[in-house]
C-alpha positions as CSV (number, residue, x, y, z in Angstrom):
1,X,104.7,107.6,130.4
2,X,107.9,106.7,128.6
3,X,110.8,104.4,129.5
4,X,114.1,103.8,128.4
5,X,114.3,100.9,126.4
6,X,117.2,99.4,128.5
7,X,114.5,99.5,131.5
8,X,112.0,97.4,130.2
9,X,112.9,94.1,131.2
10,X,113.3,95.4,134.4
11,X,109.9,96.4,134.5
12,X,108.2,93.7,132.9
13,X,110.2,91.5,135.5
14,X,108.8,93.6,138.0
15,X,105.3,94.2,136.5
16,X,104.6,90.9,134.4
17,X,102.3,92.0,131.4
18,X,98.8,91.0,132.2
19,X,95.3,91.7,130.6
20,X,93.6,94.1,132.6
21,X,90.4,92.7,132.4
22,X,91.1,88.5,133.4
23,X,94.5,89.2,134.6
24,X,96.1,86.8,131.7
25,X,100.0,86.8,130.9
26,X,100.5,88.7,127.8
27,X,103.5,89.5,125.4
28,X,103.9,92.9,126.1
29,X,101.8,95.8,128.1
30,X,99.2,97.7,126.5
31,X,96.3,95.3,125.1
32,X,93.9,92.7,125.8
33,X,94.3,89.0,125.8
34,X,93.1,87.1,122.7
35,X,90.0,85.8,124.9
36,X,89.0,89.1,126.1
37,X,89.4,90.7,122.9
38,X,87.1,87.9,121.1
39,X,84.2,88.7,123.8
40,X,84.5,92.6,123.6
41,X,81.4,94.3,122.2
42,X,82.0,97.3,120.1
43,X,79.2,99.6,120.0
44,X,77.9,100.2,116.4
45,X,80.6,97.6,114.9
46,X,77.7,96.3,112.9
47,X,76.5,99.8,111.1
48,X,77.0,100.8,108.0
49,X,78.8,104.3,107.3
50,X,76.2,106.8,106.2
51,X,78.3,109.7,103.5
52,X,77.6,113.3,105.1
53,X,75.1,114.8,102.5
54,X,76.4,117.2,99.4
55,X,76.8,120.8,100.3
56,X,78.0,119.9,104.2
57,X,80.4,122.4,104.8
58,X,80.8,121.6,108.3
59,X,84.4,122.5,109.4
60,X,85.0,124.7,106.3
């Protein structure tokens, strides 16, 4: 939901930005704190990219 820029300080006062995982305060809405981001496990992060086989016409 978009909100007008002039309402942002009021919204931040009523609903301070917090990490959704641990509740730590944040500088702005829409993210994780540094500790939670560091502990986040991203599936497939260690896999290398495999190129598509030659002649693959998928999406054409």
